[in-house]
N, C-alpha and C positions, 0 to 999 in steps of 0.2 A: 424500310427502317430509316429513322431519322439519324443522319450522320452527326457525329460529334468530333472534336479534334482527335479523340482516341480511335475513331473508326474512319477518319478522313484518309485521303490517299497518302499512303506512307511511301517514303523513298525506298528504292531497292538498291542495296549496297552490295556490290561484288567484292569478294575477298580472295586473294591468292597469296600464299607465302612461298618462299623458295630460298635455295642456296645452291652452291656449286657442287654437283654430284661427284666431282673428282675427289672431294675431301672424304667421302663416306668410308671408303676402304682404308684410307690412311689414318683416320681418327674415329674408331668405332663408337665412341661415346658421344660424338658431336651431333649426329642426326637425331638421336632420341632427345637430346637436350633442346635442339631447335624445334622439334615437333611439340615439345611441352610449351615452349614459348609461343608457338603458333596457336596452340589450343587456348592459351590464356588470352591472346589477342581476340580470337573468335568469341570467347566468353564475354569479354568486355564489350566487344562490338554489339553483341546481342542485347546489351543493356540500353542501347540507344533506341529511340522511337523510329525503327527502320526494320525492313525485312532484309536479312543477310543471306546472300547466295555464296556459299563457301566452295571454291573450286579446288581446294586442297593444297598440297605441298608439291612444288615442282623442283626438279633437279637438273633439267637440261632444256635445250631449245625445243625438242619435240614435245615434252610435257608442257612447256610454255604455250606452244601452239594449240594443244588440246584444251588447256585452260582458257585460252583466248576464245575458242569457239563456244565453250560452255557459257562464258560470261556474255558473249555477243548474243547468244540465243536467249539468255535470261532477260535482256532488255534493261540493263542496270542504269541507274541514275548517277552513280559514282562507283568507281572501282578503286579499291585500296590494295596496293601491293606491299606486302610486308617483307622487307629485306632482313632476313635473319642473320645473314653473314654475307660474305662476298658472293656475287652472282654476276654473270655477264649480261650485257645489255640485250643480247639476242634472245635471252630468256623472257624478257618483259616487253620487248619491242612489239611482238604480235599482239599482246594484250592491249597495249596502248593504241595500236593502229587499227585493230579490227573491231573493237568493242563499240565504237560510236559514243562512248561515255567519257567524261573527264576522269583522269587517273590521279590519285593521291598516293605517293610513296611514303611509307613510314619506316623509320629506323629506330627500333626500340630494343636497346640492349638489355640483358637480363637484370642488371642492377646498376646503381649509380656509377660504380667504378670497378675495375679489375683488382684482384689481389695479386699485385705484381710479384710478390716474393714466392708465390706458390704456383702460379699459372704456367702451364706448358702451351705449346702451339695450338693444340686442339681446343683448350679452354679459351685462349685468346680469340680464336676464330668465331666463337659464339658472341663476341662483342664487336664483330667486324662489319656490322650492317652499314656503318657510315662510309666504309671504303668504296662501295660502288656508286654512291650518290652522285659524285661529280661525273662519273662515266654515264649514268642514266641521264643526267641533265644535258650533257653534250649530245648524246644520241637522240634524245627527244627533240632538242632544238633543231638538229639537222633533219629530223623526220617531220618537222612542223607540228609537233605535239606539245601543247602547253605543259610546263613542268611545275609541280608544286610538291612540297614534302613537309613532314613533321619528324623531328628527331628528338629522342629522349630515352627513357628506360621504361620497362614494362609497367611499373607502378608509379610513374611520373604523372602526377595530377595535372601539371601544366601542359604536358604533351597531350594528355587525353582531352583536356579542355580545347586545345587547338584542333584535335581530330573531331571532337564533337561539333565545333564550329563549321567544319567542312561538311559534316553529315547533315546538320541543320540547313546549310546552304543547298545541299543536294535535295532536301525536302522541299525547299522553295522552288528549285528548278523543276522538280517533279510535278508539283501542283500547278505551276505555270504551263508546263508542256502538256499535261494531261487533264487540266482542270476544265470545268464548265462554268462559264460566267454569264449570269443573266443580265440583260439590258432591257428594262421595261419602261414603256412610255415614249417620251420624246424629249428633245433637247430643251433646256430652259432657254427661252427666247433671248437671243443676242449674246449668249456666252460663247464666243468663238473659241476660247481656250479649252472649254470642256468638250467641244466637238471631237469625236474620236473616229478615225477610219478603222472599221472593224477588221479589214484585211491586214492592217498593220499590227493589230494585237496578235494575231496568229503568226504574222511574219517576224515579229520581234521576240515573242515569248512562247509561241506554240499555244495549244489549248483551243477551245471552242467558245465562241460567243453565241449564246442562245437569245435570239431577239424575241421578246415577249410583248404582248399587249396587256393593258390593264384589264381587259376582259378575261384574260387567263386567270387573273386574281379574282375578278368579280364572280365568276362561276364557282370558284372554290369557297369564297366567302358566303355565297348563297346557300351552300350545303352545310355550313357550320351549325351545330346544334346548340341549344341553350346550355346543355350539360358541359359541352366543350368550352363555351364562354365562361362558365362558372369556374372550371378548372384553370383556365388561363388567368382569370381575375385573381384566383388564389395564388398563382405563381407571381403575378405582378405585386401583390401585397407582401409576399415574402421577399421580393427583390427591392422594392422601392418604398420610400416614405411618400405619403400622399399629402400634398399641400391642400389647404382648405379651398383653393380655387378650382380643384378638380370637380367637374360635373359628372355625376354618375352615368348619364347617358353617353357622354363622350368617352369615358374610359371603358364602358361596356362595348362601344363600337370599336375602339382600338383593340380590345381583346378579341373581338370577332375577326377583325382584319388580321390580327396576329396568328390566329389558328389557320386562316386561309393562306397566309404567307408560309407557315410551316409546311402545308400541303404542297404549295407551289415549289418550294425548294426541294422537297422530297420527290415530287413527280418529275421534275426536270433535272434532278441530281446535280444541283448547283453548288459550287464552291464559293461563289460571291454573287452579289446583286447590286446593280445601280438602277435608280428609278427616278422618274419625275412625270407628273401630269398636271397641267394647269387647271382644267375643268372650267365649268361655267355655271353660275347661278345655283350652286348647291346640288348639282346633279350627281349621280352615283360615282362617276370617275373622280370628281373633285373630292367627294367624301372619302373615297378609297385612298387617294393621295394624301389627304390630311390625316388619315387614320393610321399611317404607316409607322410612326415614330416608335411606339411601344414595341411592336413586333420586330422592327428592324434592329432595335437595340438588343432585344433578347437573342435574335439570330447572331448578331455580331459577337455577343458574349459567348455564344456557343461555338464560335469558330467559323461562321459563315458571314463574313463582313458585308454589311449593307450600307450603301451611301446614297444620299439624296442628290437632287439636282442633276441626275443623269451622269454622274461622275464616275464613269467606268474606270478610268486610269487610277482614280483615288481608291476605288474599291479594290483594285489590284494591289496598290501600295499597302492598303490595310491588310490584305491577304498575306503579303510578304512579311510584314511585321508580326502578324499573328502567328505565322508558322515559325518565326524565330523566337516565339515565346514571350514577345514584348507587348502583346495587345495591339493597339492601334486604333485611335478614334478619329472620326471625320472632323477635319479642322480647317479653319481659315483665319486670316488676321482680323482682329476686332478693333484694337486701339493700342496706342503706344503710351506708356506711363513713364515720362522722363523724370518725374520726381523720385520714383522708386527704382528706375533703371530696369524695367521689365517690359516685355511684349505681351499683351493680352491677346489670347487666341482661343478659338473654340468654334462652335457652330450651333445653330438651332437644328433640332432634329436628332437623328440616331447617334448613339454613343456606344463606346465599348465599356460595358458595365463592370467588367472584370478589373479595370484599372482605375477605379474611382477612389479618391482620397477618403470619402465618407459614403455612407449609404446614399445612393442616388435618389433624387427627388423627382416625382412627377408633378408638374405644374400645369394647370389649366390655362389655355390662352384663347382669348376671344378672336385673335387674328394672328396668323403667321406672317411676319413682316416680309414683304416682297412676294408672297404667295397667296393663293386663294385657300379658303377653308379655315377651320378652327378645330380645337381639340386639346389633346394633352401633349406635352413636350418634356424632355429630360433635362434636368439641371444637375450639374456636378462639376468638380474640377479633378483633373488627373492627379493621381497619387504624387505627393510631394517627394522631390528627389530628382535624380538624373533622368532625363528624357532625350529622345532622339526624334527629330522630324524626318519623315521620308515621303518624298513626292516622286511621281513618275512623270517626267517631262518628255517632250517630243521636240526634236529639232526640225528645221525646215525641210530636210531630206527624208523625214519620216522615221528616223531612228529614235528609239526610246533611250532614256537615261535616268538613272536614279539620282535624286538630289537630296542631300541630307545635311543636317546641322545638329549639334549636341548642345544641350543646355540643362537647366535645372528648374523644375517647378517649385515655386516658393509661395508661402502663404500671404494673405493680404485681402483687402476688400474686393468683392466680386459683385457684378450685377445680378439681380434676382429676376431674370426675365425668361426663364426656361431655356437657357443656353448652356453649353458645355464649356464654360470659360476656365482657362488656366492662365496663371501669371508665370511667364518663362523668362528666366535670367540667362542671357547668353554671355555674360561677362564683358559686355561692351556696350557702347551707346545704342539704345534701341533704334534710333533712326538710321545709324550706319549699318546695323545688322539688317534692318528691313530692306534697305537699298541693295545690299549685297545678295540677300536671299531672292529678291525679286529679279535681279539681273541675271539669275541662272535660267530664267524662263520656266520656272517650276510650275506655273499655272495657279489657278485660284485656290485649290484645295490640296490637302496632303493628309497623311496619317501622323498622329501624335502618339508615339510609343514610349513605354517605360524602359529605363535603363540606357546606358550608353552602348549602342550596338553597331557602331561604325565598323569595328573589325569583322563582325558577322556580315555586314553589307558588302565589305570588300570581297569576302568569299563568295557571296551571291553574285556580285558583278563579274568575278572571275569565271564562275561556272556558267553563267547565262550569256556572257559576252556583252553585257550592258556597260556603258560608261558610268562611272560614279563621280559626281561632283560634290565636293565637301565645302561647306560654308562655315568658317570658324569665327 
């Protein structure tokens, strides 16, 4: 089966609710009310793009230990502890310590405020989820467990937006820890910054890097039928406008390579792909490398980011932004426009078609600058409005870091050379921004994503242990 974002690796979210069992005989109406609140939280949690493992409602330390074992065995990517009322730290400490997953505590009282004139003690206790939060924070700190929480009320959209941010971050953590990332071909000669130690990918992020040969693609392209090519061409015509420069033989070859790429991704169960092959004198590997742009763009739009120039860390950055719902297109610096106060950036090659301002264009190129081969390339600019740049940098000791900056894509003149050019306004001098961005050590390429997603990236950094460097 061809995976799509809907069938991609979903995060597994553990859920446990609880309160202090000593209250139940004292206030008979309290536990039923808290269970109704817990049921509502479970209902809303299932609305997220995640699999929920509900460990139920706990009332004492023994039940907390049992819930901890349930969630540990489930292999969760994030555990959510719902504080329905006061509960002791010993009830949640085993959940936090044994699960091996990050823990998020939520305090969602029934409504915005109590009815002070009519409430008795039992009714007040249903609003008392905030009471244990400082206790939990202190206990987690002393146990060496990172603490994070969201407070609000059951139907508080702001609180649920923050909870959703953590769940999306857990989805990124899951796909990085469990994902399969293809690396096909060889390094673009001389690009030191692109060179990636494969052991450090697993060391920093988890997951698996599948080393592929272009021959793995070649044998699959050889098996593509004319009917499959026709279907892919129909898909391309539905997706792109075709410039008059497109040569029929070139786009048909790109369609054939695209079908082979689909098979490659399915056969190796890939979540992302980075590739490059130089080739010589028009031989088959050169033609395959030159024919990748159509298929790689369609894959990226489908939720399997594909980046050229052997840029594994950028394909991973694109995967992060895509799982955050922001797209993410393969990007580098192109030029600075001091007259208009914008930085022009983009790339020749694959693009995230889902975030284009207009219908993307296929343009025929007689030469790919700096590369061998010829064929069709994608031309578009990213949707106008707020955007976020996300790069995956590496320090000299091998640690990975997320590098980000927020700006706005604005309209204006663009080159018509088959590139994915966007004009980004960072609200400052383009030269000063470029110096600050480069000084982070971000490397040659990054993902250009829609929306301002730095809060989401902070959550990703928290759950993955990556450093986050922000350029304002």
